[in-house]
C-alpha angles and dihedrals in degrees: 000000000000136000120313111235116211106226104173088246121096144201111212108200115217127197106194089206088071100031123023095222090171091062091047095049093046093052102038129070130222106286094040114142132217139144125257125207114239138195104275099228088060096056095108094049099065118097136175112272098029116130134222147164131241105230121192120206128188111341104221098172115138122228093268092052091046090052094195096322124122119253111258119244120230108274152096112298104173146009118224139188120220107236101188149351125303116274133188106281113276096016096104120076105246143128095244109132126189134159104262112246131190119301095012090148089066094050129092135216136192127221112244138184120212111236101167128029117197099172091121094043109022120189098244117216092220088061097049105032092098094052110117095220093046089051090060087077116080098206112028098084102020095043128206136226094260139097095236141004134179113270124217109251094228090052090050092051091048090052088055090054092050089049092053088053090056099260130306 
């Protein structure tokens, strides 16, 4: 699989079954702050000013969990800026809500500020998976069973371009 290179850019993987990111993005403006759970071995690599994307995978919510909303498609729904160091999960004061799973006390999160919101025009993975610069990143399109992974800088910059175009 190879060595993971820390780039200073991040993919934050979101499973809407555990956090209704669609509700959050529809009710919070640019500049809103929250915390985002991260993969624990990465806790020392997060620094203020780093950037990342909120990437939604397969939306497996049932009709009761959807509560009249549409299922989200796989894609990038927001761009965030890391605003501080990693802290034990739940120690920062934020409005991030997630169903507590096992071993949450041993997990970490980073404070983030939302700087782009693509809820109305997400950057769909099916539309960008063939992009040469996007394909430089090992995890953005394919995903991984993790909360966060480093993101290739060129892929991040390409996401910003797609976002300026109103999604893909």
